[in-house]
C-alpha positions in Angstrom: -11.2 -24.1 120.3 -11.4 -27.7 121.6 -13.4 -29.9 119.3 -16.0 -32.4 120.6 -13.8 -35.2 119.4 -10.9 -34.1 121.6 -13.2 -34.0 124.6 -14.4 -37.5 124.0 -10.7 -38.7 123.9 -9.9 -36.8 127.1 -13.0 -38.3 128.9 -11.8 -41.8 127.9 -8.3 -41.2 129.4 -9.7 -40.1 132.8 -9.9 -43.6 134.3 -6.3 -44.2 133.5 -5.3 -41.0 135.3 -7.3 -42.0 138.3 -5.5 -45.3 138.4 -2.2 -43.5 138.4 -3.4 -41.3 141.3 -4.1 -44.3 143.4 -0.7 -45.6 142.8 0.7 -42.4 143.8 -1.2 -42.4 147.0 0.4 -45.7 147.9 3.7 -44.3 147.6 2.9 -40.9 149.0 5.2 -41.1 151.9 8.0 -42.1 149.8 7.2 -39.4 147.3 6.9 -36.9 149.9 10.1 -37.8 151.2 11.8 -37.9 147.8 10.5 -34.8 146.3 7.8 -32.9 148.1 7.9 -29.9 146.1 8.0 -31.7 142.8 5.1 -33.8 143.9 3.1 -30.9 145.0 3.7 -29.1 141.7 2.8 -32.3 139.8 -0.3 -32.7 141.9 -1.4 -29.2 141.2 -0.9 -29.8 137.6 -3.0 -32.9 137.8 -5.7 -31.1 139.7 -5.7 -28.4 137.2 -5.9 -31.0 134.4 -8.7 -32.9 136.1 -10.6 -29.7 136.6 -10.0 -28.8 133.0 -11.1 -32.2 131.8 -14.2 -32.1 134.0 -15.0 -28.8 132.4 -14.4 -30.2 129.0 -16.6 -33.2 129.8 -19.4 -31.0 130.9 -19.1 -28.7 127.9 -19.1 -31.8 125.6 -22.2 -33.1 127.3 -23.9 -29.8 126.9 -22.9 -29.6 123.3 -24.1 -33.1 122.6 -27.4 -32.2 124.2 -27.7 -29.1 122.0 -26.8 -31.0 118.9 -29.5 -33.6 119.8 -32.0 -30.7 120.1 -30.8 -29.2 116.9 -31.2 -32.5 115.1 -34.7 -33.0 116.5 -35.6 -29.5 115.4 -34.1 -30.1 111.9 -36.2 -33.3 111.6 -39.3 -31.3 112.5 -38.4 -28.6 110.0 -37.8 -31.3 107.4 -41.2 -32.9 108.1 -42.9 -29.5 107.9 -41.1 -28.6 104.7 -42.1 -31.9 103.0 -45.7 -31.4 104.1 -45.6 -27.9 102.7 -44.1 -29.0 99.5 -46.7 -31.7 99.0 -49.4 -29.2 99.8 -47.9 -26.6 97.4 -47.7 -29.2 94.6 -51.3 -30.1 95.1 -52.2 -26.4 95.0 -50.2 -26.0 91.8 -51.8 -29.0 90.1 -55.2 -27.7 91.0 -54.2 -24.3 89.6 -53.1 -25.9 86.3 -56.3 -27.8 86.1 -58.3 -24.7 86.6 -56.2 -23.0 83.9 -56.8 -25.8 81.5 -60.5 -25.8 82.3 -60.7 -22.1 81.8 -58.8 -22.4 78.5 -61.1 -25.2 77.4 -64.2 -23.2 78.4 -62.9 -20.2 76.5 -62.1 -22.4 73.4 -65.5 -24.0 73.5 -67.3 -20.7 74.1 -65.5 -19.3 71.1 -67.7 -21.3 68.8 -70.9 -20.4 70.7 -70.3 -16.7 71.1 -70.4 -15.6 67.4 -74.0 -16.7 66.9 -75.7 -13.7 68.3 -73.2 -11.3 66.7 -73.5 -12.9 63.2 -77.3 -13.0 63.6 -77.5 -9.3 64.3 -75.2 -8.6 61.4 -77.2 -10.6 58.9 -80.5 -9.1 60.1 -79.1 -5.5 59.9 -80.3 -3.3 57.1 -78.1 -3.2 54.0 -76.7 -6.7 54.6 -76.3 -7.0 50.8 -73.7 -4.3 50.7 -71.8 -6.3 53.4 -71.2 -9.1 50.9 -68.5 -7.3 48.9 -66.3 -6.7 52.0 -63.5 -8.7 53.5 -65.3 -8.9 56.8 -68.0 -10.9 55.1 -65.5 -13.5 53.9 -64.1 -13.7 57.4 -67.6 -14.2 58.7 -68.1 -17.1 56.3 -64.9 -18.7 57.6 -66.1 -18.3 61.2 -69.4 -20.0 60.2 -67.5 -22.9 58.6 -65.4 -23.3 61.8 -68.4 -23.2 64.1 -70.3 -25.7 62.0 -67.4 -28.1 61.8 -67.0 -27.8 65.6 -70.6 -28.6 66.3 -70.4 -31.6 64.0 -67.3 -33.0 65.7 -68.7 -32.4 69.2 -72.3 -33.6 69.0 -72.4 -34.6 72.7 -72.0 -31.1 73.9 -75.1 -29.4 75.3 -77.2 -27.7 72.6 -74.6 -28.5 69.9 -77.3 -29.7 67.5 -79.3 -26.5 68.0 -76.3 -24.3 67.4 -75.3 -26.3 64.4 -78.7 -25.9 62.9 -78.7 -22.1 63.5 -75.2 -21.7 62.0 -76.3 -23.7 58.9 -79.2 -21.4 58.5 -76.9 -18.4 58.8 -74.5 -19.9 56.2 -77.3 -20.6 53.8 -78.6 -17.0 54.2 -75.1 -15.7 53.6 -74.5 -17.8 50.5 -77.9 -16.7 49.2 -76.8 -13.1 49.6 -73.7 -14.0 47.6 -75.9 -15.6 44.9 -78.2 -12.5 44.8 -75.2 -10.1 44.6 -73.6 -12.2 41.8 -76.8 -12.4 39.8 -77.6 -8.7 40.3 -74.1 -7.8 39.1 -74.4 -10.0 36.0 -77.9 -8.6 35.2 -76.7 -5.0 35.6 -73.8 -5.5 33.2 -76.1 -7.3 30.7 -78.7 -4.6 30.9 -76.1 -1.9 30.4 -74.5 -3.6 27.4 -77.8 -4.5 25.9 -79.0 -0.9 26.1 -75.8 0.4 24.6 -76.0 -2.1 21.7 -79.7 -1.2 21.1 -78.9 2.5 21.1 -76.0 2.1 18.6 -77.6 -0.7 16.6 -76.9 1.0 13.2 -73.3 2.1 14.0 -71.9 -0.9 15.9 -68.7 -2.2 14.3 -66.8 -5.4 15.2 -64.4 -3.6 17.6 -67.1 -1.7 19.5 -69.2 -4.9 19.7 -66.4 -6.9 21.1 -65.6 -4.2 23.6 -69.2 -4.1 24.8 -69.7 -7.9 24.9 -66.4 -8.8 26.5 -64.4 -5.9 27.9 -67.4 -4.6 29.9 -67.9 -8.1 31.5 -64.2 -8.3 32.4 -64.4 -5.2 34.7 -66.2 -6.9 37.6 -65.0 -10.4 36.7 -62.4 -10.8 39.5 -64.8 -9.8 42.3 -67.6 -12.0 40.9 -65.1 -14.9 40.5 -64.2 -14.5 44.2 -67.8 -14.4 45.3 -68.6 -17.5 43.2 -65.7 -19.2 44.7 -67.2 -18.8 48.2 -70.2 -20.9 47.1 -68.1 -23.3 45.0 -65.8 -24.2 48.0 -68.9 -25.1 50.0 -70.5 -27.1 47.2 -67.9 -29.9 47.3 -69.4 -33.2 48.3 -68.0 -34.9 51.4 -65.1 -37.3 51.0 -67.2 -40.3 52.1 -70.1 -39.4 49.7 -71.1 -41.9 47.0 -70.0 -41.3 43.5 -72.3 -38.9 41.7 -73.5 -37.2 44.8 -73.7 -33.4 44.6 -72.6 -31.0 47.3 -75.1 -29.4 49.6 -74.8 -26.0 48.0 -74.3 -27.2 44.4 -77.8 -25.9 43.5 -76.7 -22.4 44.4 -73.6 -22.8 42.1 -75.8 -24.1 39.4 -78.0 -21.0 39.7 -74.9 -18.8 39.2 -74.0 -20.8 36.1 -77.6 -20.6 34.8 -77.9 -16.9 35.5 -74.6 -16.0 33.8 -75.4 -18.3 30.9 -78.9 -16.7 30.5 -77.3 -13.2 30.4 -74.8 -14.3 27.8 -77.5 -16.1 25.7 -79.6 -13.0 25.9 -76.8 -10.9 24.4 -75.1 -13.4 22.1 -77.9 -15.5 20.6 -79.5 -12.8 18.4 -76.1 -11.7 17.2 -75.1 -15.3 16.3 -78.5 -15.9 14.6 -78.1 -12.8 12.5 -74.5 -13.6 11.6 -75.2 -17.2 10.6 -78.2 -16.0 8.5 -75.9 -13.6 6.7 -73.4 -16.3 6.0 -76.2 -18.5 4.7 -77.4 -15.7 2.4 -73.9 -14.9 1.1 -73.1 -16.1 -2.5 -69.9 -17.7 -1.4 -71.7 -20.0 1.0 -74.4 -21.5 -1.3 -72.9 -25.0 -1.1 -73.2 -27.2 1.9 -69.4 -27.5 2.5 -68.8 -23.7 2.0 -71.6 -22.8 4.4 -70.4 -25.3 7.0 -66.8 -24.1 6.8 -67.7 -20.4 7.2 -70.4 -20.8 9.8 -68.5 -23.3 11.9 -65.4 -21.1 11.8 -67.4 -18.1 13.1 -69.2 -20.1 15.8 -65.9 -21.6 16.9 -64.5 -18.2 17.4 -67.5 -17.2 19.5 -67.1 -20.3 21.6 -63.5 -19.6 22.2 -64.3 -16.1 23.4 -67.1 -17.3 25.6 -64.9 -20.0 27.1 -62.2 -17.5 28.0 -64.8 -15.1 29.5 -66.3 -18.0 31.5 -62.8 -18.8 33.0 -62.6 -15.1 34.2 -66.0 -15.4 36.0 -65.7 -18.9 37.4 -63.3 -21.5 38.6 -63.6 -24.6 36.5 -65.6 -25.4 33.4 -68.7 -26.9 34.9 -71.7 -25.4 33.1 -69.8 -23.7 30.3 -70.6 -26.4 27.7 -74.3 -26.0 28.4 -73.9 -22.4 27.5 -71.9 -23.1 24.4 -74.3 -25.8 23.2 -77.1 -23.2 23.4 -75.0 -20.7 21.4 -74.4 -23.4 18.7 -78.1 -24.0 18.1 -78.4 -21.3 15.4 -75.6 -23.1 13.5 -77.4 -26.5 13.8 -80.7 -24.9 12.9 -79.2 -23.8 9.6 -76.9 -26.7 9.0 -79.2 -29.7 9.8 -81.8 -28.9 7.1 -79.1 -28.5 4.5 -77.6 -31.9 5.5 -81.0 -33.6 5.4 -81.8 -32.2 1.9 -78.3 -32.9 0.5 -78.5 -35.7 -2.0 -75.0 -35.7 -3.4 -72.8 -38.2 -1.7 -69.6 -36.3 -2.6 -70.7 -33.2 -0.7 -71.7 -35.2 2.4 -68.2 -36.9 2.2 -66.5 -33.5 1.9 -68.5 -32.2 4.9 -67.5 -35.2 7.1 -63.9 -34.9 6.0 -64.0 -31.2 6.9 -65.3 -31.9 10.3 -62.9 -34.7 11.0 -59.8 -33.0 9.8 -60.4 -29.5 11.1 -62.5 -29.8 14.3 -62.6 -33.3 15.7 -58.8 -33.8 16.4 -58.8 -37.4 15.0 -55.1 -37.7 15.7 -55.5 -37.1 19.4 -58.5 -39.2 20.1 -56.6 -41.5 22.5 -55.4 -38.6 24.6 -57.5 -37.1 27.4 -58.7 -33.6 26.5 -57.1 -30.7 28.4 -59.8 -29.2 30.7 -58.3 -25.8 30.4 -58.7 -25.8 26.6 -62.0 -25.6 24.7 -63.2 -29.0 23.5 -64.9 -27.9 20.4 -65.1 -31.4 19.1 -67.8 -32.3 21.6 -69.8 -29.2 20.5 -69.6 -30.0 16.8 -70.3 -33.7 17.4 -74.1 -33.3 16.7 -73.3 -31.9 13.2 -70.9 -34.8 12.6 -73.6 -37.3 13.7 -76.1 -35.7 11.4 -73.7 -35.8 8.5 -72.7 -39.4 9.1 -76.3 -40.5 9.5 -77.2 -38.8 6.2 -74.1 -40.2 4.6 -75.1 -43.8 5.7 -78.7 -43.2 4.5 -77.5 -42.0 1.1 -75.0 -44.9 0.8 -77.8 -47.4 1.4 -80.0 -45.6 -1.1 -77.3 -45.7 -3.7 -76.6 -49.3 -2.9 -80.3 -50.1 -3.4 -80.8 -48.0 -6.5 -77.5 -48.5 -8.4 -76.4 -51.9 -7.3 -79.1 -54.1 -5.9 -81.9 -53.0 -8.3 -79.6 -52.2 -11.3 -81.1 -53.3 -14.6 -78.2 -53.9 -17.1 -78.5 -52.5 -20.6 -77.7 -54.6 -23.6 -74.1 -53.2 -24.0 -73.4 -54.1 -20.3 -73.8 -57.8 -21.2 -72.0 -57.6 -24.5 -69.3 -60.1 -23.7 -66.7 -61.0 -25.0 -66.9 -57.9 -27.3 -67.0 -55.5 -24.4 -63.9 -56.9 -22.7 -61.9 -56.5 -25.9 -62.3 -52.7 -25.6 -61.1 -52.5 -22.1 -57.4 -52.5 -21.1 -56.4 -55.6 -19.3 -56.7 -55.3 -15.5 -53.1 -55.3 -14.4 -54.1 -54.1 -11.0 -56.2 -57.2 -10.4 -54.7 -59.5 -7.7 -53.6 -62.9 -8.8 -55.2 -66.0 -7.3 -52.6 -65.9 -4.5 -54.1 -62.6 -3.3 -51.5 -59.8 -3.3 -52.8 -56.8 -1.4 -52.7 -53.3 -2.9 -52.8 -50.2 -0.7 -53.7 -47.5 -3.2 -57.3 -46.9 -2.7 -57.9 -43.5 -4.1 -56.0 -44.1 -7.3 -58.2 -47.0 -8.2 -61.5 -45.8 -6.9 -61.9 -42.0 -6.9 -63.3 -40.7 -10.2 -63.6 -37.0 -9.4 -60.3 -36.4 -7.5 -56.8 -37.4 -7.9 -54.3 -37.2 -10.7 -55.1 -39.3 -13.7 -52.0 -38.4 -15.6 -50.0 -41.4 -14.7 -50.5 -44.5 -16.9 -51.3 -46.8 -13.9 -54.0 -44.6 -12.5 -55.5 -44.0 -16.0 -55.5 -47.7 -16.7 -57.2 -48.6 -13.4 -59.9 -46.0 -13.9 -60.4 -47.1 -17.5 -60.7 -50.7 -16.3 -63.4 -49.7 -13.8 -65.3 -47.6 -16.3 -65.5 -50.5 -18.8 -66.4 -53.1 -16.2 -69.9 -54.1 -15.3 -71.4 -50.9 -13.9 -72.1 -52.2 -10.4 -68.5 -53.0 -9.8 -67.0 -49.4 -10.2 -70.0 -48.0 -8.4 -69.3 -50.3 -5.4 -65.6 -49.5 -5.4 -66.3 -45.8 -5.6 -68.9 -46.0 -2.9 -66.5 -47.8 -0.6 -63.7 -45.3 -1.3 -66.0 -42.4 -0.5 -67.2 -43.6 2.9 -63.9 -45.2 4.0 -62.7 -43.7 7.3 -65.7 -41.2 7.3 -67.9 -43.3 9.6 -67.4 -45.5 12.6 -65.3 -48.6 11.8 -68.1 -51.0 12.8 -70.6 -49.0 10.7 -68.2 -49.0 7.7 -67.6 -52.7 8.0 -71.3 -53.4 8.1 -71.9 -51.2 5.0 -68.9 -52.7 3.3 -70.2 -56.2 3.8 -73.6 -55.2 2.4 -72.0 -53.5 -0.6 -69.7 -56.4 -1.4 -72.5 -58.9 -0.9 -74.8 -56.9 -3.2 -72.1 -56.4 -5.8 -71.2 -60.1 -5.8 -74.9 -61.0 -6.2 -75.3 -58.5 -9.1 -72.2 -60.0 -10.8 -73.5 -63.5 -10.4 -76.9 -62.4 -11.9 -75.1 -60.7 -14.8 -73.0 -63.8 -15.4 -76.2 -65.9 -15.6 -77.6 -63.6 -18.2 -74.3 -63.6 -20.2 -74.4 -67.4 -20.2 -77.7 -67.4 -22.0 -76.7 -64.7 -24.5 -73.1 -65.7 -25.2 -71.6 -68.8 -23.7 -70.9 -70.4 -20.4 -67.2 -69.9 -20.7 -67.6 -66.1 -21.3 -70.0 -65.9 -18.4 -67.5 -67.7 -16.1 -64.6 -65.6 -17.2 -66.7 -62.5 -16.9 -67.5 -63.4 -13.3 -63.9 -64.4 -12.6 -62.5 -61.2 -14.0 -64.8 -59.0 -12.0 -64.5 -61.0 -8.8 -60.7 -60.8 -9.0 -60.9 -57.1 -9.6 -63.4 -56.6 -6.7 -61.1 -58.7 -4.4 -58.0 -56.7 -5.4 -59.8 -53.5 -4.5 -61.5 -54.3 -1.2 -58.4 -55.8 0.5 -57.2 -52.2 1.0 -60.2 -51.2 3.0 -59.3 -53.4 6.1 -62.8 -54.9 6.4 -62.6 -56.8 9.7 -66.0 -56.6 11.4 -68.4 -59.4 10.6 -72.0 -58.4 10.9 -74.5 -60.6 12.6 -77.9 -61.3 11.0 -80.5 -62.5 13.6 -83.6 -64.2 12.3 -86.5 -66.1 13.9 -87.0 -69.7 12.6 -90.7 -70.7 12.8 -90.2 -74.0 11.0 -90.3 -75.9 14.3 -93.7 -74.6 15.1 -95.0 -75.6 11.7 -93.7 -79.1 11.9 -95.1 -79.4 15.4 -98.5 -78.4 14.2 -98.6 -81.0 11.5 -97.2 -83.6 13.8 -100.1 -83.0 16.3 -102.6 -83.1 13.5 -101.3 -86.5 12.3 -101.3 -88.0 15.8 -104.8 -86.7 16.5 -103.7 -84.5 19.4 -104.4 -81.2 17.8 -107.4 -80.4 20.1 -105.9 -82.0 23.2 -105.1 -79.3 25.8 -102.4 -81.5 27.5 -100.5 -81.7 24.2 -100.4 -77.9 24.0 -99.4 -77.5 27.6 -96.6 -80.0 27.2 -95.4 -78.1 24.1 -95.4 -74.8 25.9 -93.4 -76.1 28.8 -90.9 -77.8 26.5 -90.4 -74.8 24.3 -91.8 -76.5 21.2 -94.0 -73.5 20.4 -91.2 -70.9 20.8 -89.5 -69.8 17.5 -85.8 -70.6 17.3 -83.3 -67.7 17.0 -80.9 -68.2 14.1 -77.7 -66.1 14.0 -76.0 -65.9 10.6 -72.5 -64.3 10.5 -72.4 -62.3 7.2 -68.9 -62.1 5.9 -68.8 -60.7 2.4 -65.1 -61.5 2.0 -65.8 -65.2 2.7 -68.7 -65.0 0.3 -66.5 -63.5 -2.3 -63.8 -66.2 -1.9 -66.5 -68.8 -2.1 -67.9 -67.4 -5.3 -64.3 -67.3 -6.7 -63.8 -70.9 -5.8 -67.1 -71.9 -7.4 -66.5 -70.1 -10.7 -62.9 -71.4 -10.9 -64.1 -74.9 -10.3 -66.9 -74.6 -12.8 -64.6 -73.1 -15.4 -61.8 -75.6 -15.1 -64.2 -78.5 -14.8 -66.0 -77.4 -17.9 -62.9 -77.3 -20.0 -61.7 -80.6 -18.5 -65.0 -82.2 -19.3 -64.9 -81.0 -22.9 -61.4 -82.3 -23.4 -62.1 -85.7 -21.8 -65.6 -86.3 -23.0 -64.4 -88.9 -25.5 -63.4 -91.2 -22.7 -67.1 -91.6 -21.8 -68.6 -91.6 -25.3 -66.3 -93.7 -27.5 -66.3 -97.4 -26.5 -63.0 -98.4 -28.2 -60.2 -97.4 -25.7 -57.5 -96.6 -28.3 -60.0 -94.5 -30.3 -61.1 -92.8 -27.1 -57.6 -91.9 -26.0 -56.6 -90.7 -29.4 -59.7 -88.5 -29.6 -58.8 -87.1 -26.1 -55.3 -86.2 -27.3 -56.7 -84.5 -30.4 -59.3 -82.6 -28.3 -56.7 -81.5 -25.8 -54.4 -80.2 -28.6 -57.3 -78.2 -30.1 -58.8 -76.9 -26.8 -55.6 -75.7 -25.1 -55.1 -72.8 -27.6 -58.7 -71.9 -27.2 -58.3 -72.0 -23.4 -55.3 -69.8 -23.5 -56.9 -67.4 -25.9 -60.0 -67.0 -23.7 -57.8 -66.5 -20.6 -55.7 -63.9 -22.3 -58.8 -62.1 -23.5 -60.2 -61.7 -20.0 -57.1 -61.9 -17.7 -53.8 -60.3 -18.0 -52.1 -61.6 -15.0 -49.7 -64.4 -16.0 -49.8 -66.1 -12.7 -53.6 -66.3 -12.7 -53.8 -67.6 -16.2 -51.1 -70.3 -15.7 -52.8 -71.3 -12.4 -56.1 -71.8 -14.2 -54.4 -73.7 -17.1 -52.6 -75.9 -14.5 -55.9 -76.6 -12.8 -57.5 -77.7 -16.2 -54.4 -79.9 -16.8 -54.7 -81.5 -13.4 -58.4 -82.3 -13.9 -57.7 -83.8 -17.4 -54.9 -86.0 -16.0 -57.1 -87.1 -13.1 -59.9 -88.0 -15.5 -57.5 -90.0 -17.6 -56.1 -91.7 -14.6 -59.6 -92.8 -13.6 -60.2 -94.1 -17.1 -56.9 -95.9 -17.3 -57.4 -97.5 -13.9 -60.8 -98.9 -15.0 -59.4 -100.0 -18.3 -56.3 -101.7 -16.8 -58.5 -103.4 -14.2 -60.8 -104.8 -16.8 -57.9 -105.9 -19.0 -56.2 -107.7 -16.0 -59.4 -109.5 -15.1 -60.0 -110.6 -18.7 -63.5 -109.1 -18.9 -64.7 -109.5 -22.5 -61.0 -110.2 -23.4 -59.5 -113.7 -24.0 -62.9 -115.5 -23.6 -64.6 -113.8 -26.6 -61.7 -112.2 -28.4 -63.1 -108.7 -28.2 -61.2 -105.5 -29.0 -60.5 -104.8 -25.3 -58.6 -108.0 -25.0 -56.5 -107.2 -28.1 -55.7 -103.6 -27.2 -52.1 -102.9 -26.2 -51.0 -100.6 -23.4 -48.3 -98.2 -24.3 -45.9 -97.8 -21.4 -43.7 -94.8 -21.0 -41.1 -94.7 -23.7 -42.6 -97.8 -25.4 -45.3 -98.8 -28.0 -47.0 -97.1 -30.9 -48.8 -93.8 -30.8 -52.2 -95.3 -31.4 -52.0 -97.6 -28.3 -53.7 -96.8 -25.0 -51.2 -94.8 -23.0 -50.7 -95.3 -19.3 -51.3 -92.4 -16.9 -47.6 -91.4 -16.6 -47.2 -91.3 -20.4 -50.3 -89.2 -20.8 -49.3 -86.9 -17.9 -45.9 -86.3 -19.5 -47.5 -85.7 -22.9 -50.0 -83.3 -21.2 -47.2 -81.2 -19.6 -45.7 -80.6 -23.0 -49.1 -79.7 -24.6 -50.4 -77.5 -21.7 -46.9 -76.0 -21.2 -47.8 -74.4 -17.8 -45.4 -71.7 -16.7 -44.7 -71.7 -13.0 -43.5 -68.3 -11.7 -40.3 -68.5 -9.7 -40.7 -65.0 -8.2 -43.6 -62.7 -8.7 -42.4 -59.4 -10.2 -44.9 -57.3 -12.2 -42.2 -55.5 -14.1 -40.3 -58.7 -15.2 -41.0 -60.3 -18.5 -42.4 -63.8 -18.7 -39.2 -65.2 -20.1 -37.2 -64.1 -17.0 -39.7 -65.1 -14.3 -41.2 -68.4 -15.4 -40.3 -72.0 -16.1 -42.4 -74.8 -17.3 -43.7 -77.5 -14.9 -41.3 -80.0 -16.5 -38.4 -77.7 -15.7 -37.7 -76.3 -19.1 -37.8 -72.6 -19.8 
């Protein structure tokens, strides 16, 4: 088959063939002549070829026309196909939109359709029986979904109306849950109560436990699930303010109250009877014995009730209200006993029992485990009652036995009384070493007294002025049994009152015996008190607030003197300036500071008294050499007396030597003052060379020079004083070391 391309080539070659034919015609005669036959044959072939080419040209033209028609038809089909495709796409998009709209309508209608169905179900007879089925829980979930949808789509038509009606249905449904729950609890309670009443005389512990707890555990899983339906919907919104309760929390509270009322109805009479039996038992006559037995029983009941609560409810909200009610019979019996208890030792034992066994003092910094019973919070009222009574009795003992104590004659018989007592080796020296053994030195009715140190310390306290051992024992008893701030306040009052009583006793001793014995009595007791209270860690300083009206009084007299007492302007000016308002005075009461101040005072009085006695001749004898000689004689006589008195009252070597050194320093200082005045007068020639008096003729003995009856200079007197006083300075403080191994003199000799 001839292709269209070949036809086009042949049509292009036709003009060339025609040109050749013209040339042939020119030479036709010659051709004819040369080869007629060959020409004729060639001509025929050319005619045939021309005819064939004409046919091909016509066929090609027709083919081209057909192709043009086909192309035109194809373009028409293409346009129609594109239009159809566009129209089909539009139809498909419209179909998809209709599908989405139908789906959205079905989705939206899904939250509107259940209203009538749920309303009919809730209004049907026997709706209460429907609560226990799974369909009821599914209905609650449907209501939750519908309410959430209405809240999130408030712009839809009648959304608020449907939301309100769904909320009403949910409230009715949860009310049915509450009624079913409460009815179930009441039914079990009535059944158990009736069986206990029928078998009142033959109910043993096992049967009673089975009735009170096993019977309640039968329906507990179902009731717990029903309560959970309300509890899930009682949670406040996420954006609610702190402390806001959920919408249905009141229904949950009613469940808690109803169950608690059922348990109280059954358990309270049993607990009251049991606690009364414990109170009547011979083994529980004492306060501590009754508290131990009754609290142990009530704690066991609380543990059982706590476990039963967890089987009926999720969480512990409301359980402690129930347990507090069940603990009331215990408090009704325990509180009067605490109030009427007068013995401090029993109150201390009760507080110790509560602290060590029930209050978990070691774990007070850790957060309590919500899944475990926090019995400490339940027994806290008893602890507060006991501590309050303990503080009251402490204050009463402080008032009666320390503040208002009237000493007997033998209490003030010093120095005879101190000679009977063992020397207080436990007393801290003036440097203030701290002892940590509280009980051994303070407790008189507990602890082992077989060791020599404990016996000696207790013996020292027993033979001391009575207010001191009473104060120490009082502190030891209440230590760590009350709040730290309360203890610190009590301790400050006790130490203050004890210090005041010792000062009063010292004043009385000074009138009956001597000032030295009074001072050493006070020093001995203050040192012993200081050595004992350092172990109590008294840190809190109490604040005493008073009103000072002295400014108002002075203002009144000032107005009267100036003649403005009846002038209204003067009173108005005083009101606006605050002149008629009393001034608030805050005094910080620190008994330890007061004790140290009293110690400093008595030490200064004691050392100054002995120094004055030794150096009195410097002020009374006019002749210098006689005065200094008299001082030296007096010092030599008084130093043995000083040491004897100190050894009689104080055993601690360091304390004694410190006091002797203080006396020596004051004597040397007094002599230095005397010698400076004497030397100044001698240098100036006052009553010396002009009139030939004794002052001008007196010689000054320098160190290492002159006679013994001359006036010694200060250095010579100080060197002589070191030898006479012979103060031993401890190199290292060791209570077990002998004085020869731990002390050297101030001059360096041992």
